C-alpha positions in Angstrom: -39.1 42.3 13.0 -41.4 39.4 12.9 -41.1 35.8 10.9 -42.8 37.4 7.7 -40.8 40.6 7.5 -37.6 38.0 8.1 -38.9 36.2 5.2 -38.8 38.8 3.0 -35.7 40.3 4.1 -33.8 37.0 2.7 -35.6 36.9 -0.4 -34.3 41.1 -1.0 -31.0 40.2 -0.2 -30.6 37.7 -2.6 -32.2 40.3 -5.2 -30.0 43.1 -3.7 -28.0 45.2 -6.0 -24.4 43.8 -5.6 -21.0 45.5 -5.3 -18.7 42.8 -7.3 -20.0 39.5 -9.0 -17.9 36.2 -9.1 -18.9 34.2 -11.8 -17.8 29.9 -12.3 -18.5 27.6 -14.6 -16.8 24.2 -14.8 -16.8 21.3 -17.7 -15.4 17.9 -17.2 -13.4 18.2 -20.5 -13.1 21.1 -23.2 -15.0 18.4 -25.2 -18.2 19.0 -22.7 -21.4 18.4 -25.0 -22.6 22.0 -26.3 -25.6 22.0 -23.4 -23.4 22.3 -20.5 -20.0 24.0 -22.3 -18.4 26.7 -21.0 -19.4 29.5 -23.8 -23.1 27.9 -23.1 -22.7 28.6 -19.3 -20.9 32.0 -19.2 -24.1 33.1 -21.9 -26.8 31.7 -19.7 -25.5 33.5 -16.8 -24.8 37.0 -18.8 -28.4 36.9 -19.9 -29.5 36.5 -16.0 -27.1 39.3 -14.5 -28.7 41.4 -17.7 -32.2 40.5 -16.5 -31.6 41.2 -13.0 -30.4 45.1 -14.2 -26.7 43.9 -12.2 -24.7 44.6 -16.3 -23.4 47.7 -15.0 -21.6 45.5 -11.8 -18.0 44.6 -12.0 -17.7 40.7 -12.0 -14.5 38.2 -12.1 -14.8 34.5 -13.6 -13.5 31.6 -12.3 -13.2 28.9 -14.4 -12.1 25.3 -14.2 -11.9 22.4 -17.0 -11.9 19.1 -15.3 -13.7 16.8 -13.3 -14.8 17.5 -10.0 -12.9 14.3 -9.2 -9.9 15.0 -10.9 -6.3 16.4 -8.3 -4.7 19.7 -9.0 -0.8 18.1 -10.0 0.4 21.5 -8.9 -1.1 20.9 -4.9 0.5 18.5 -2.5 -1.1 19.0 0.4 -3.3 15.6 0.3 -2.6 12.7 -0.3 -3.8 8.9 -0.1 -4.0 9.0 3.3 -6.4 11.8 3.5 -9.7 10.2 5.2 -11.6 13.5 4.1 -10.5 14.8 0.5 -13.0 17.3 -0.9 -12.5 18.1 -4.3 -13.1 21.7 -3.7 -9.6 22.2 -2.3 -8.3 20.2 -5.6 -10.1 22.1 -8.1 -7.6 25.3 -9.0 -10.4 28.1 -10.2 -13.0 27.0 -7.1 -10.0 27.0 -4.5 -9.2 30.5 -5.7 -12.5 31.8 -5.6 -13.2 30.4 -1.9 -9.6 32.5 -1.5 -11.2 35.5 -2.8 -14.3 35.3 -1.0 -12.5 35.6 2.6 -11.4 38.9 1.2 -14.5 40.2 0.2 -13.6 40.3 -3.0 -17.6 39.5 -4.1 -20.5 39.6 -2.6 -22.5 37.0 -5.0 -21.6 34.3 -6.8 -23.6 33.2 -9.9 -23.2 29.6 -11.7 -24.9 28.1 -13.9 -26.5 25.1 -12.3 -25.7 23.1 -8.7 -24.3 20.4 -10.8 -21.5 22.9 -12.2 -20.7 23.7 -8.6 -20.5 20.6 -7.0 -21.7 17.0 -7.7 -20.3 15.9 -3.9 -22.8 16.4 -1.6 -20.2 16.8 1.5 -18.5 19.2 -0.9 -21.6 21.6 -1.6 -22.4 21.6 2.0 -18.6 22.7 2.7 -19.2 25.7 0.1 -22.3 26.8 0.7 -21.9 26.8 4.6 -18.5 28.8 4.1 -19.9 31.7 1.9 -23.1 31.7 3.7 -20.6 33.1 6.5 -19.2 35.4 4.4 -22.4 36.8 3.6 -22.3 36.0 -0.1 -25.3 34.9 -1.9 -25.1 31.5 -4.2 -27.7 32.0 -7.5 -27.9 29.9 -10.3 -28.6 31.0 -13.6 -30.5 27.7 -15.2 -34.2 27.5 -15.2 -35.7 25.7 -12.5 -32.0 25.6 -10.4 -33.4 29.4 -8.6 -35.7 28.5 -5.8 -37.4 31.8 -4.5 -40.3 30.9 -2.0 -41.1 33.2 0.5 -40.7 30.3 3.1 -37.0 30.0 3.8 -37.1 26.0 4.7 -38.9 25.3 1.4 -35.8 27.2 -0.3 -33.5 25.4 2.0 -35.6 21.9 1.0 -35.4 22.3 -3.1 -31.9 23.5 -2.4 -30.7 20.2 -0.7 -32.9 18.4 -3.1 -31.0 19.7 -6.1 -28.0 19.1 -5.1 -28.6 15.8 -3.8 -29.9 15.2 -7.2 -26.6 16.3 -8.6 -24.3 13.7 -6.0 -27.0 10.7 -7.0 -26.1 11.5 -11.0 -22.6 11.7 -10.4 -22.8 8.6 -7.9 -24.6 7.0 -10.7 -21.8 8.3 -13.5 -19.4 6.6 -11.2 -21.1 3.3 -10.7 -21.0 2.7 -14.9 -17.5 4.0 -14.9 -16.6 1.2 -12.0 -19.0 -1.6 -13.8 -16.7 -0.4 -17.2 -13.5 -0.8 -15.7 -14.3 -3.8 -14.1 -15.2 -5.4 -17.2 -12.2 -4.1 -19.3 -9.4 -5.4 -16.7 -11.4 -9.0 -16.5 -10.6 -9.1 -20.1 -7.3 -7.9 -20.5 -7.9 -3.9 -21.5 -6.5 -1.4 -19.7 -9.2 0.8 -17.4 -8.2 3.8 -18.4 -5.6 7.0 -17.6 -1.9 6.7 -19.0 0.1 3.3 -19.5 2.2 2.5 -16.6 5.7 3.4 -17.2 7.0 0.7 -19.3 4.3 0.5 -21.8 2.5 2.4 -24.5 -1.2 1.7 -25.2 -2.5 0.3 -28.4 -5.9 1.0 -29.5 -8.3 -2.2 -30.4 -9.3 -2.5 -34.0 -12.9 -3.7 -33.2 -13.1 -0.5 -30.5 -10.6 2.4 -31.2 -11.9 3.8 -27.6 -10.5 1.1 -25.7 -6.7 -0.1 -25.4 -4.4 -2.6 -24.5 -0.9 -2.7 -23.0 2.1 -3.1 -25.0 5.9 -3.0 -23.5 7.7 -0.3 -24.7 11.4 -2.0 -24.9 13.3 1.3 -23.8 11.5 1.7 -21.2 11.2 -2.0 -20.1 14.9 -2.5 -20.1 14.7 0.3 -17.5 11.7 -1.3 -15.6 13.8 -4.4 -15.8 17.1 -2.8 -14.1 15.0 -1.5 -11.5 13.5 -4.3 -9.9 17.5 -5.9 -10.0 18.9 -3.0 -8.5 16.5 -2.8 -5.4 16.6 -7.0 -5.3 20.5 -6.8 -5.0 20.4 -4.2 -2.0 20.0 -0.3 -3.4 17.4 2.0 -2.0 15.3 3.6 -4.1 16.7 6.7 -3.4 20.0 5.0 -4.8 18.1 3.5 -7.6 17.1 7.4 -8.8 20.9 8.4 -9.2 22.1 5.2 -10.8 19.3 6.0 -13.8 20.0 9.6 -14.1 23.5 9.0 -14.5 23.1 5.8 -16.6 20.0 6.0 -19.0 20.5 9.3 -20.6 17.5 8.8 -22.9 15.1 9.0 -19.7 16.2 12.3 -18.7 12.5 14.1 -19.7 11.0 11.9 -17.3 11.0 13.3 -13.0 12.6 10.4 -11.4 11.9 10.5 -7.4 11.9 8.0 -4.5 8.1 7.7 -5.1 8.2 7.0 -8.5 10.6 4.0 -8.3 8.6 2.7 -5.6 5.2 3.4 -7.4 7.1 1.0 -10.0 8.1 -1.7 -7.3 4.7 -2.0 -6.1 3.2 -2.1 -9.2 2.4 -6.0 -10.3 1.2 -5.4 -13.7 5.5 -5.9 -14.4 4.6 -9.5 -13.9 2.2 -10.0 -16.8 -1.0 -9.2 -14.5 -2.9 -6.1 -14.0 -4.8 -5.1 -10.4 -7.3 -2.7 -10.6 -9.7 -1.2 -7.5 -6.7 -1.0 -4.8 -8.0 2.3 -4.1 -10.7 4.2 -4.7 -10.9 7.5 -7.1 -9.9 11.2 -5.9 -13.3 11.8 -4.1 -12.4 8.6 -1.6 -8.6 8.0 -2.2 -8.6 5.4 0.5 -7.1 1.5 0.1 -9.7 -1.1 -0.3 -9.0 -4.3 1.3 -7.7 -7.1 -0.8 -10.4 -9.2 -1.6 -12.0 -6.6 -3.8 -9.0 -6.3 -5.9 -10.0 -6.9 -9.6 -7.5 -9.1 -11.5 -7.2 -9.7 -15.1 -5.8 -12.9 -16.8 -2.2 -13.7 -16.7 -0.6 -11.8 -20.3 2.9 -13.3 -21.4 2.7 -10.3 -23.6 3.2 -8.1 -20.8 5.3 -9.1 -18.5 8.5 -7.1 -18.0 10.0 -9.4 -14.8 9.7 -13.2 -14.1 7.7 -13.9 -10.8 11.1 -15.0 -8.9 12.1 -11.5 -9.4 8.9 -10.0 -8.5 8.6 -12.5 -5.4 12.1 -11.5 -4.1 11.5 -7.7 -4.0 8.1 -8.7 -1.8 10.6 -10.3 0.7 12.6 -7.7 0.8 10.0 -5.0 1.4 8.6 -7.6 3.8 11.7 -7.4 5.7 11.9 -3.8 5.7 8.4 -3.3 7.1 9.4 -5.7 10.0 13.0 -3.9 10.5 13.5 -0.5 9.0 17.4 -1.1 9.9 17.4 -4.5 8.5 19.5 -3.8 5.6 21.0 -0.5 6.6 22.8 -1.9 9.6 26.5 -2.0 9.9 26.3 -5.3 11.4 26.3 -7.4 8.1 26.0 -10.6 10.2 23.4 -9.6 13.0 21.3 -12.3 13.4 23.4 -15.0 11.8 26.3 -15.7 14.1 26.1 -18.4 16.8 28.1 -19.1 19.9 29.7 -22.6 19.6 30.5 -23.0 23.1 26.5 -22.4 24.4 24.4 -21.9 21.0 23.2 -18.5 21.6 23.4 -16.2 18.7 25.5 -13.5 19.4 24.5 -9.8 20.4 25.9 -6.7 18.1 26.8 -3.8 19.8 28.7 -0.3 18.5 30.7 1.4 21.9 31.5 4.2 20.0 35.0 4.1 21.2 38.3 2.4 20.0 36.7 -0.8 20.1 34.4 -0.2 17.9 31.5 -2.5 16.7 31.7 -5.6 18.4 29.6 -8.9 18.6 29.7 -10.5 21.6 28.4 -13.6 23.6 28.0 -13.5 27.3 26.7 -17.3 27.4 23.6 -16.6 29.1 21.5 -19.5 28.1 18.1 -18.6 28.0 16.5 -22.1 28.9 16.2 -22.5 32.4 17.0 -26.0 32.7 19.8 -25.8 30.5 23.1 -25.8 32.3 24.6 -22.3 32.3 28.5 -22.4 30.8 30.9 -21.3 33.0 33.2 -19.2 30.8 34.1 -15.3 30.0 32.5 -13.2 27.6 33.8 -13.5 24.5 34.0 -10.3 22.3 34.8 -10.0 18.8 35.5 -6.8 16.7 32.7 -7.0 13.7 35.4 -5.6 11.2 37.5 -9.0 11.6 34.4 -11.7 11.8 33.4 -9.9 8.9 36.8 -10.3 6.8 37.0 -13.5 7.9 33.6 -14.8 6.3 34.1 -12.7 2.9 37.5 -14.5 2.7 35.4 -18.1 3.1 33.2 -17.3 0.9 35.5 -16.4 -2.0 37.4 -19.2 -0.8 34.7 -21.3 -1.2 33.7 -20.3 -4.9 37.1 -20.4 -6.2 37.3 -23.8 -4.9 33.9 -24.8 -6.2 34.9 -23.6 -9.8 38.1 -25.1 -10.0 38.4 -28.4 -7.5 36.0 -30.9 -8.6 36.4 -33.4 -5.5 35.8 -30.1 -3.0 32.4 -29.5 -5.0 31.6 -33.3 -4.3 32.2 -32.8 -1.1 30.9 -29.5 -0.4 27.0 -31.1 -1.9 27.4 -34.1 -0.1 27.3 -32.0 3.3 24.2 -30.1 1.8 22.0 -33.2 1.2 23.5 -34.2 4.7 22.6 -30.9 6.4 19.1 -30.8 4.0 18.4 -34.2 5.5 18.8 -33.2 9.3 16.9 -30.1 8.8 14.0 -31.7 7.0 13.9 -34.7 10.0 13.3 -31.4 12.7 10.9 -29.7 10.3 9.3 -33.7 10.6 9.3 -33.5 13.9 7.8 -30.2 14.3 5.1 -31.1 11.7 4.1 -34.1 14.1 3.9 -31.8 16.9 1.7 -28.9 15.7 -0.4 -31.7 13.7 -1.2 -33.2 16.9 -1.6 -29.7 18.7 -4.7 -29.1 16.0 -6.0 -32.6 16.7 -6.1 -31.4 20.3 -7.6 -28.1 19.3 -10.4 -30.0 17.5 -11.2 -32.3 20.6 -11.6 -29.3 22.6 -13.6 -27.4 20.2 -16.0 -30.1 19.9 -16.4 -30.1 23.8 -17.0 -26.4 24.0 -19.6 -26.2 21.2 -21.2 -29.2 23.2 -20.7 -27.5 26.2 -22.4 -24.5 25.0 -25.2 -26.1 23.6 -26.1 -27.6 26.8 -25.8 -24.2 28.6 -28.1 -22.3 26.0 -30.7 -25.4 27.0 -30.6 -24.7 30.5 -30.5 -21.0 30.7 -33.4 -20.7 27.9 -35.4 -22.6 30.5 -34.2 -21.6 33.4 -35.2 -17.6 32.3 -38.5 -18.4 33.4 -39.4 -21.6 35.1 -36.4 -21.7 37.6 -36.8 -19.5 40.5 -32.7 -20.1 41.7 -31.6 -16.5 39.6 -28.2 -16.6 41.5 -27.6 -20.3 39.4 -28.8 -18.8 36.1 -26.5 -16.2 36.2 -23.5 -18.5 37.1 -24.3 -20.4 33.7 -25.2 -17.3 31.5 -21.4 -16.2 33.2 -19.7 -19.9 32.1 -21.6 -19.5 29.1 -19.8 -16.4 28.0 -16.0 -17.8 29.4 -16.5 -20.7 27.2 -17.4 -18.7 24.1 -14.7 -16.2 24.5 -12.3 -19.5 25.3 -13.7 -21.0 22.0 -13.0 -18.0 20.1 -9.5 -17.7 21.3 -9.1 -21.4 20.6 -9.9 -21.1 16.9 -7.5 -18.5 16.5 -4.6 -20.3 18.0 -5.9 -23.4 15.5 -5.6 -20.5 12.7 -1.9 -19.9 13.5 -1.1 -23.3 14.1 -2.4 -24.4 10.4 -0.2 -21.2 8.8 2.8 -22.7 11.0 1.9 -26.4 9.5 1.7 -24.6 6.1 5.4 -22.9 6.1 6.5 -26.3 6.6 4.7 -28.2 4.5 6.3 -25.5 1.8 9.8 -26.1 2.5 9.5 -30.0 3.0 8.2 -29.4 -0.5 10.8 -28.2 -2.0 12.7 -31.1 -4.3 15.9 -31.4 -4.0 18.2 -29.7 -6.6 20.4 -31.9 -9.0 24.2 -31.7 -8.8 24.6 -29.4 -11.8 21.6 -27.1 -10.7 23.2 -26.5 -7.4 26.5 -26.0 -8.7 25.1 -23.3 -11.3 22.7 -21.9 -8.1 26.0 -21.0 -6.0 28.2 -19.9 -8.5 25.7 -17.4 -9.4 24.9 -16.4 -6.1 28.5 -16.0 -5.0 29.9 -14.5 -8.6 28.8 -10.7 -7.6 30.8 -10.8 -3.9 34.3 -9.5 -5.6 32.0 -6.9 -7.3 30.2 -6.0 -4.6 33.2 -5.9 -2.7 34.8 -3.8 -4.5 31.7 -1.1 -4.5 33.0 2.5 -3.7 29.5 3.5 -2.0 30.5 1.6 1.2 26.6 2.3 1.9 25.2 0.6 -1.2 27.8 -1.9 -0.6 26.6 -2.7 3.0 23.0 -3.4 1.8 23.9 -5.3 -1.2 26.1 -7.7 1.5 23.4 -7.9 4.0 20.7 -9.1 1.3 23.3 -11.2 0.1 24.3 -12.8 3.1 20.8 -13.3 4.3 19.4 -14.7 1.0 22.3 -18.1 1.4 23.6 -18.0 4.7 20.9 -19.6 7.4 23.5 -19.5 10.5 27.9 -19.2 11.0 28.5 -20.9 13.8 31.8 -19.4 15.3 34.2 -20.2 18.2 36.3 -18.3 20.2 39.5 -18.7 18.0 37.2 -17.3 15.1 37.1 -20.7 13.5 33.6 -20.9 12.1 31.2 -23.3 10.0 29.1 -21.3 7.4 25.5 -23.1 7.6 23.5 -22.8 3.9 19.9 -22.1 3.4 
C-alpha cells in the first residue's frame, strides 16, 4: 500500500460507520454562557451525527460540570505533592469515558470543540494518545474544529495548533484570575472560594461580586480553642476527639486530623491573609515563600494573638526537628545536668524491672578536661519526675503565699539573668571578631582573584609556559570555592549574632510582671497532673517543662536546682 492509499485510508476510517459513539460535553458552571452551554454542545453534536448518517448508531453521553482545573471530591489518590496531576483524572465524566474506552464500549468520540475536551496541552496529548492506541477517533462538531486534509501531517499540525490555542486561552484566563486575586488580597478582599473555618463572607456594598471576611463567633471560639489545646500539648488527633465531644453544634462538620492541621497552618487567624502559597489544581506545587502575597493586617479578622501563633509555630518546629520530642516518656530529656561532671544525663528504657532511667557515666567530652573518677549514676525516671513536679508545685504555692520567698526567688532570677547575659556578651564579642576576620579574608580573596584573572587573560595567548598558566587556573578555582565557603560561614555567623542580639534585647520584667508570668505558667500543673489520659498528660508536661526550664542540676543524692529560662 503506497502513501496515498494510507492517507485515503486514514480519512475514510474517520468517516466510517461506527458501532457505538461516545459524546462528551463540559461546562465550567451551570451558568455557562449560552454559546457553550451543554444544551448547545449536545445539539451541535447530534446535528453532526445526523449529517454523517449515523442517527441509528447507539451512543452514550459523558458530561462534566466543572472547570478542567477543579478536582473531584471523591478522588483522593492525588495530593499536593504529585508532580503530575492532569485534570483528566479529576473530572468524573472524562474519567468514566477513558475507563469505558479501555473496554471497547465505543469506537468514535464526538466533542463540540477542542477546548471542551481539554485546555491543557499535556492533558490533551494524553487523551489523544490513549484513544489513538485504542483505535478510537476523536471528532469535533463545531465548524472549523475538524480538519480533513488528505495529508495526515497537515491534520496533525492543525490538530496540535487548535489544542495549543485552547491551552493559550486557558493560560490567558488563568493569568487574569491571578492578577485579580493578587489585587484583591493586597486590598484585604477575599481572593475567592469558601471562607476559612471561623469566618463568613460579607459582600462589598460597592461590588456585590467581591467579599470580605467577617468573624463568625461560634466557629471562632472553636478555632481559638484548637490553638490553645495544641499549644498546651494536645495532638491534632486529641483535638479532634475534644471538639467532637465538647462542641456539639459542630457535628455537621467533618473533623479530621488534616482539618485541624489546616487550621493550625493558616495565618489568616492572626489577621493577615496569605495568598499564592501554592499553585492551582493543575499545578498544585508549593511556591517559594518570596512569592507569597500578604494582605494588610486587619484587626477585625484576628481570632488569635501573635503570641499564641508563634507558640504554635515553635511547637511545629520542635516536632519537625524531632518527631518524638513531645511523645517521649522521658519528660526531662535534654534538661538534667549532672552536678559532678556537668554532662547532660542520658535516658534509656531497659524494658525490665529497672524500667526507664536517666544515667550519667561521667564521660567528659572535652579531652582537655579532667575525667571524673566516679561510678555511673543511674536514677529511675519516675522518681526524678516526681521530685521535679513536687518542687514546682511547692514553688508555685510558696510564691502565692510567702512574699519573702518570692522576693528571694526574683532576686535569684535577676542574678541568673545577668550571668546569662554576660555569657551572651562574651559569645557576641567572639562572633563579631570572627565576622571581622571573615571580612578581611574575603577582601584578600577578591584581590587575589582579580590578580589571577589578569594573569590568565594575559598568559592565555602571550606566555608559552602552559603548565604555569594551568596552575594559576587551578589556584583561581580553589580561591573562588574557598570564597564561596567563607561567604556561607559568614552568613551563619550573622544568623548566630542576630539570635544573640534578640536574646539580649529582651527587657527585664518588673517584679509584678514576673510574678504574674510565673503564677500563670505554673498554674496548670495540678490540672495537668490530674489528667487521666497519660499520653495527653505527658505531652502537656513535656511542653510546659520545655517552655519554662533551661536545665535542672541534679546530684547523686537527688538534690536538684532548677534553672529557669
